[in-house]
N, C-alpha and C positions, 0 to 999 in steps of 0.2 A: 474341403477347400474353403467354406465358409468360415471355419475356426481359423485357418491360416490367415485368412484376410482380417479377421477381427484381432488376431494376435498381432499382426503387423501394425495395424491401426493403432493398438495400445501402446506398441513400441514408439512409433512416431509421437503419439501423445505424450508419452513419458519423457522423451528426449526434448521435445518442445517445451514442455513446462519446466525441466531442469536447467535447459539452456537460458529460458527466459527469466527464472528466478535469479541465476547467476548474472545476467545483465542488470537486472534490477537493483542486485546488490552491489555491482560495481558503481552504478548511478549513487545509489547512498553513499559508497566510500568517497566517492567525488565531491558530494555535497558535504559531507563531514569534513573533508579535506580544505574546502573552501569558507567553512563556517568561522574560522577564526580571522578572516580577512574581509570578505565581501559578505554584503546583507543578504539575508534568504529571499528577499523578494526579487533582488537582481539576478541571483542564480535560477529562481523560477521563471523571470522574464526570459533571460537567455535560454533555458530548457525549453520553451513553450514556443520561441521562435525558431529554435533549431528542429523542433518537432514538425513545424508547420509544413514543410514541402512534402514530407513523406505522408502527412495527413491527408493533405489536400491532393497529392496525387492518387492515393487511394481512395478518395471520394470522387474523383473524376472518373477512374477507371471502373468503379464499381456501382457508382451511383450518379447523382447530379446535385449540382448546388441548389437548385430548387427545393430538393429534400431535406435541406438544413433548417426548413421552417415548417416542420409537421403541424398540421392543423391540431388545436385541442391538445396536444402534447408538450408544447412548449413551455407552460409554465411548470410541469414536472420535470421535464428535460433540464432546466435552468436550476430548479430547485436542488436535483440530484448532482448536478456539477458543483454548485456551491458547496453543499455538505462534503463532496469528497474534496474540494479544494481546501476547506478548514482541517479535513481530516489529514491531508499530505502536509500542509504547515505545522500540524501537531507533531507528525513523525519527524519532519527535518528539524523542527526545534528540539526535539527529544535528543537527536544524535548529536547535537551541538554540544551536549552536556554528558549524555550518557555512553558508555560503550555499545556499538553496533549491536552486538549480540543481545545486550540487556532491551534495546528498544525494539527488536526483531521478535524477541521472546514474548514481550508484553503485546505487542501488535498481533500475536497469533491467538489471542483470546477472541479475535473477532468472530470466527465460526461459532462460538459459544453465544456471542450476542445475536449473532443470525438465527441461531437455534430458537433462541427465547423471544426474538421479537418476531419470528414466524407465527407463532400462536396468537399474538397480540394484534399484528398488522393484517396477516393473510387468513387468519380464522383457521389454520393448520393446527391439529391436535400435536401438542408436544409431549412425546411418550417419556416415561420416567427414567429411562437411560440418560437421555439427553440432559435432564435436570441434574442428574448424577454427575455428569461430565461437566457440566457448567460449575457446580459447586466445587468439584476437586480443581479444575481449572483454575477458579478464583483464589483458592487456596495455595496454587503455583505462583500466582501473581503477587500475592501477599507476601510470600516468601522472597520474591525477588524485589519488590519495591520497600518492605520492611517499615510500614508507616508507624510513626512515632519513635523510631531509632535514630541515632546519629547518621545512620547510612543512607536515609531518606533523602531522596531527590524529588523536588518537585517537578522536575521535567518528565519524570514517569507519569505523570498525570498527562502530560502532552500526548505520550506514546498511547496512553490508555484511551484517550479521546480520540486517537487515530483509529483505532480497533472499532470503538462504538460508531464513529463516522463513516467508515466503511461498511459497516454491517448495516446501517440506516441505508446507505447508498446502494448494497446490494438488494434491500428489499424492495428499494423503488425500481431498481435496474430490473428484477423480474418482471414488473408491470410494463415497463418501457421496451424490453427487449420483445416483447410479442407485437409492437406496433411501430418500433423505430429502428432503423438498420443501424447495425454495429459502428459503421463508419461515421454516421451522423451524431452519435452519443460521443465518439471519441473526440470529433472535431469540436463539439460544444464544451466538453471538458476543458479540452485545450485554451480554447477562447476563454472560458471562466477562470483558470488558472492564470492567464495572463492580465485579464481586467483586474483580477483581485489584487494579484502582486504590484500591480502599477498603481492602484488606489492605496495599499500599505506604503509604497514608496513615496507617494504624495504626502500623506500624513504621518506616517511612522516617524521620522527624523525630528519632527517637533517634540516627540515625547522621549527621545534620547538625551541621556545625560553623561557627561565624562566618567562620574563616579559609579556608574552602573555596573556591579559585580555579575549578574546573572549572564550565563554565556548563551543562554538561549533567548533572553530579551536583547542582548546586544546583537545577535544575529539577525534578529526580526527586525529591528529599529535602526539600525546602522545607516547611515546617509550613504548615497551611491559612492562607490569607489570604481574608477577606472582600472579594468582588469589588465594585467600585463600580457603579453603573448601565451606564456604557460597557462595561465589562468582561462584566457579566452578558449584557447584549444581545449582545455577540460570541460568547459561550460557547454561547448558545440558538442563534445563527444557525449555529455550527459543527456543532451536532448535527443540525440540520435539513438542512445542506448533506451531512453524512455519510451520511444516511437516504436522500436523493434521488439523491446519487451511486451508492450502492449499488443501487437500483432501476433507475438508468438504464443500469449495466454490465449487468445482467442483460436488460433488454429490448434492449440492443445485441447481445448474443451470441444471444439467440433470433432477431432478424432476419436474421441473415447467419452465414456459416460463420466459425469463430474465426480462420483463417489469414487472413481478410479484414477482421476487425475489429482483430485485435491491433496491427498496424502503428499504426494512428491513436491507441493510447495514448502513443505517443511524443511526440505534441504536448504532454504533460506538461512537457517540458523548455522549450517556448516559452512555456507558461504560467508556469513556476518562475523563468525568466530576467526575464520582465515583471514579476512578482509582486515579485521580489527587487530590482529596480531601482527600481520605483516607490514600494514601502513601505519599504525598509530600505536603499536605496542601494548593494545589493551588484552590483559588475559582476565576473562571472567572469573569471579570469585566462586567459592563452593555454594553459595545461596543463590547465585545467578544460575548456575548449573542445575541445582536442585529444582529451582522454580520451573527453569525451562523444559527440563525433562518431565516434570509433573503436567506442565500445560501441554506440551507436545504429545505425551503419553494418552492424556484425556481426549485430545482432539482426535487422534488417531483412532482411539477406541469408539468415539463416538461415530466417527466414519464408517467404521467397519460395522457397528451395529445397525447404522442406517442401510447399508448396502444389504446386509443379511435380511433385515426387515422388507427391504424392496424385494429381494428374491423370493421371499414367502408370501407377499401379499400381492 
């Protein structure tokens, strides 16, 4: 009977994570869709405002407003939120220029950075197979990014920072999650996204110029544009998708162990390829496909080895 219960729990976890990845991918597609007309900071402001009712309701149901200010943990909570915010901006700036599949593939180097940082920040021993996976994954990224060639896009560096930033956020999150409720972390993250986006909106347009060619910088520094009804609906949907995806990931990791759930996150590449082709006509080239397969293969192999090591140890 216990085995059936575990099986059912894992099935729920898999469904939650695949669904959450799909919601997050749709949010990315909307962000890419508005990147040619609205500024990134404005889109993030609408996203945070749209997410706010769901996150506040979650806070009121599962906790209390007083828990938003945990003693001693506030500086670390704010630091993590800021790092994740810059990582998110890095990702959305990359998709303004790159195909969705390319940005997502580069982002999935994040587990390698987590593995490498675990030894440095948490004092964990990093086994040799992880270093092998990290090196292989790095080779996959180089194949996609192609530094030094005419195909190189500086926006790939934004996507790479998103992976590094999210990895640092995960390291801090491991420490925070033992002392701060997830709903508090989620609300602080949403508040920080709003504050940083507002600051960029106040300062950024002064650095914009009419002859700026870089699509990512245009997306970041463009002044406020009043959205039409269609754009407004898309921005509200984006915020709702963000909140639902965040909740879905939390439920997924509660229903099953991380090394079972994590590989399902790689379905994001399938979503990204599909959305890229359907909505933007972006067909990944052979280098992107080859690099993505190397990155994802190395990542899944590392997770499998982690699971095998945990079972033995």
